[in-house]
Every structure is written in structure tokens, then in C-alpha cells.
N, C-alpha and C positions, 0 to 999 in steps of 0.2 A: 347636514352638519358640515362645517367648514373643515378643510384639510389642515393638518398641522405639519409644517415642514420638518424634516429631520436635521437640516443644517449641518450635514457632514463636513467636518473640518472647521466648523465655525461654532457660533454660540446662538442658541435659541433665545429670543427675547419675547416676553409675554407669558401668559395671556394678559391682554388689556381689552376691556370691553368698550366698543364704540357706542355711540348714542342710541343705536338700535339694540344694544345689549349683546352684540355678537363678539365673541372672543377673538381677538386679533393677535397675530404673531409676526415676527420678522427674524431674518437670519443676519447675524453680524460676523463679518470676516475682518479681523484686525491684525495687522502685522505686530510681531512681538516688539518692534521698535517704537510703536505708537505709545505715547505717554503724555502726561501733563507738561513735561519739559520738552517733548518732541511731538508737537501736534502735527497731524497730517491732514491733507484734504479728504473730503468725504464724497464718495461716489454712491449715489442711490440708484439701484438697478431694479426695474419693474418687469416682472415675468410675463410671458404670453398667457393668453386665456387657455383654459382646459388643462393647464399644468400648474405646478406649484413653484414657490421660490427656489426649490431645489434644482430647477432647470438651469440655474446659473452654471452648473457643472457641464452643461452642454456647450458652453462658451469657453473661451480661454482668458476671460477677464482676470480671474484670480491668479493666473500665472504671471501677471504683470504687477500685482499689487505690492510686492516687496522691492521692486527695482525701478519702477517708472515714476518719474516726477511730474505731478500734476500742478505743482506750485514751486516757484523759485525757492531754493534753499531747503527743499525737502526731498526725501527719497521714499517712495511708497505711498500708498493711500488706503484708507479704510473703506470697506464695501458694506453697504446696508441693503438687504434685499427683503423688503416688506412682503407679506403674504396677502394676496387678494381675498376674495370671498365668493361663495357660490351665489350667483345672481343671474338675472336675465341679461342677455346681450342682443343688440339689434344687428346681429351678423347672420349670415346664412347658416342653416343647420349643417353639421351638428354643433356649431359654435353659437347656438342661440341661447344656451344656458350652461352654466358650469362655473368653475373657478375663473376669476378674472377681475377686471376693473370697470367701474361704471363711469364712463365719460359722457353719458347722455343726460344725467341730472346735473345741471351746470351751475349749481349754487356753491361756489368755491370760496366765498368770503367766510372767514372764521366766525363761528357762532351762528346765531339765527338772524336772518334778515326779514324785515316786514315790508311787504309791498301791498298797498291797497287794503291794509288791515289783515292780510294773510301772512302767516309766519312760514318761512322756508328755512329749515335747518340745514347746516352745512353738509355737503356730500361726505358720507362716512368714510369712503376710501381715501379722500384727500385728508380728512382729519386723522386717519390712521397713519398716513405717510408723515404728516406733521408731527404726530405724537412720537413716533420712533426716531425721527431726526432729533427731536428734543431730548429723548432719552440718551442718544449717543452723544449729543453736544454736552449734556449735563455731566457725563462721565469725564469730560475734560481732555480727551485725547485727539480731538479733531479741531481743525481751523474753522471757526464758525462762519468766516467770510469766504470759504472755498468749498461750497457745496455744488456738486454737479449731478446731473440726472441722465441715466441711460435706460433703454428698454428694448423690448422685442415684441413686435406685433401689437396686440391690444395693450401691452405694457408700454409700447412706444407712443400709442395714441394718448394714453394717460400721461406719459412723460411730457408730451407737447403741451397739453392743456393745463397740467399742473404747473409747469415752468412759466407759462404765460400768465399765471395768476399768483406767482410767488417770487417777489423781487429778490429774495435771498438766494435763488438759484442763479448761478453765474452763466451756465451754458449747458446744452444737452447734446448728446450724440446717440442716435437711435437706429434700429434696424427694422425695415419693413413695416412702416407705420400706416394704418388706416387714418384717414382724416378724422380727428376727434369731433369735428363740427358738422360733418356731412359725409356719410359713407353707407352704402348698401341701403337697408330699409330704415334709416334713421327717421323716427316719427316727427322730429322737429329740427330740421337743418337750420343752422345759424352761421352767420359770418362774424368773426371776431373784429371788434373795432376798438380804437384807442379812446375815442370820446364817448359821450352818452349815446346809447342806441336810440334809433329813431323808430324802430318797429320791433316786434317780437322775433323777427328774422335776424336780428343783430344781437350781439352780446359783448359787453365791455370786458376787456382783460386789463389787469393791473400791471403787467410786466411785458408790454408790447415789444420791447426792443431785444428780447432774449435771442441769442444767437444759437443756431442749431446746425448739426451735421447729420444728414440723413443718408443712409445706405439702403437701397431696396433693389429688388430684382426686376429686370426688364420683362420677364414672364413670372408673375407672382400669383399667389393663391387667389382664386375667384376674380381674376382680372384686376388686381389691386393696384398695379403700377400707375395708371392715370390718376387714381384717387390719391396716391402718395404724392404725386406731382401737384395736386390741387392745394395741398398744404402750403407749398412753397409760395404760390401766388397769394394765398390768403395772408400769410405772415408778411410778405413783401408789401402788401397794401397797408400794413400798420405803420409804415414809415421807417422801419429798421432796414438794415442791410439784408439782402436776400440770403436765405440759408444756403449752405453748401450741400449740393444735391449730387449724390453718386449713384448712378444706375449700373448694375452689374449683370452679366449674362450667366448662363449655367456653369461656366468655368470660373466664376467670381472675378472676371475681368471687366473693367469699366467700359461701358458703351455709351452712345450718345442719346439714346431714346428708348421708350417703351417698345416692346414687341407687339404690334397691333394684332397679331394672330391670337394673342392671349387676352385681348379685351381692349376696348377703346372708350368705354363708358367712364366718365370722370367720377361717377358715384360708385364704381365697381360693379361687376356683373358675376353672379354666381352660376350662370348657365353656360359659360364658355368652356368647352371641353379642354383645350390646352391649358387654360388658366386653372382648371380644376385638377388636372393631372400633373403636368410638368411644373406648373406654378406652385402646386402644393408641395411637391418634393423640394423645390427651391426654398420655399418659405420656412420649412421646418428644420433647415440647416443654418446655423449661425455662420456668417462669413468670417472665418478665423483670420484670414489674411488682412481683413479690414479693421480688426480690433485696435491695432497700434495707431493707424491713421485717425480713428475715432478718438483715442486718448490724446493724440497730438493736438487735435482740434480743441479739446477741452483745455489742455494746458496753455494754449495760446489765446484763449478767449476767457480770461479771468475777470 
């Protein structure tokens, strides 16, 4: 059974049943100033795996939402934190099953797509994010042309692949992202392309020029740092400007490269001891001092 977030300090949205019949929820955090006459930007935040949308309180994002400007002429922003679902992940145990986001089933086109006579329904997690964005937009208190996405870990992977397939997303800022197209024991690694794919090892994305700001640890969980770096090269190959990439050390200070003692495998490695110990401790802590630079990036990439 899927978890239902408590949304402390916010509003619980849902239940809404996805196409699998699973009840889905989201947390909405809206400044009192947001209204139809004072529309604010929308920041969609996607939680890490193995936890719920309530994990946003482990960040300091909400402390900025009444005072930070994500769009000229506005003060404050609305935060939407959709809830993932209990599902299989192609990550090392214990993160191989539990709450989170499915970025491995990559049919992100709305509705059902037919290929060779076979029907492929839309990824239900993507449909859920779409649905709750629509609910918030229909309420009339957000700027429909100022939607940004952020996330943490598995939520960052979903942020990347979601934004690459949704032209309404203006920019993303994420923390500690596995590559959504190739990480760990992914059963079908693919390279995102701007044009029609030539093999099953490629997949077309509809918003290839999306700009992203990524913060990740030089020593990250399961040797993740080189894999986070691989996203940068993949997105750069789409013809857009390279993403802003910030690597931080244990003290949350910027450094120039990944720590090779924590892993050098671009797919990530679950067997590296420093990556499993030190990297895990780094990974489960949101970089509080980097939240404002992340928001600054979103504000300057509308």
C-alpha cells in the first residue's frame, strides 16, 4: 500500500487514481499572498526514494517560499511536492524496492502510444506529476509559464527526465542525481537524443534544451559522483548549453572533481566501501547552503 504524506504545514491533495488504479497524493505549500490577482511561480519538488513527500522538511526550501523571487515582479513561490509510489527500482539494495519514482519505463508522451501495433501507456508517475500541476494551475494562484522542478536523489533523476519531456518546465535545480538513462543495474540503458532514435539504445526527448543546475557530492552514495557527471555530457550532446555542475565535499564546499576513492565507474558502483559509508552520509543530507544558489539559477533561467 502506498504511503500518504502528512503534509505538515501544507495541504494534502488527492487521492487521485492513476491509470493503474493507484491512489496518488501530493503536498501543496502555498504562501498566503498567492491568489488569482497575485499569481506566483510554481516549484515542483520530487522526493528521494524510500521516503515520502514529507521529506521536504529535511530541506530549507520552504523557508524561502515567502520571500524569494523566482520571477520578476513577484515575491514568493508555490511549492508542490507530489508523492511517489511503492515500486521496483534498479538501484542497489536496500533501494531496490520502496517509495520512489520510476524513471526506467520511459514512455513519457501523454496518453497511450502505439508502436508496431503494441500499445504503451504513459508512465503513471509522470501522469501523476502532470495531474497535480494541472490541479494547482486550475486553482488560479500560479503563473502557468513559470514552472520549475527540483528534486533529491531518485527524485532528481525523475526531475531530469521529466523536464526533458515537458516543454512547460522552464529549468531544474537538483541534488545528487543518478543518471535517469543509465545508472547501476539499469536493464535498458539509453542515450537521450533530439532527433529520431536510430536504435533502441536511444530515446527522443521533446524538451532537449532544458537548463539544469546540479549539486552533488564528490563522495556520494554507492560511488554515484561519476554517474551524476555522465548526465552533464548526455544533456550537452543534445545541443543545449552545458548544465551548471557543482561538486561539493564533506563540508559542502565546492571542489573541482569527484573523489576517486569513492568510485570511478560512470554507471556507479555499489561495492565501494567509502562510497557506501561516507558517501551515504553525504547523500542523506540536503546541502542547505546551496539551496539559495539553486533558486537563483531557476530565477535567472526562465
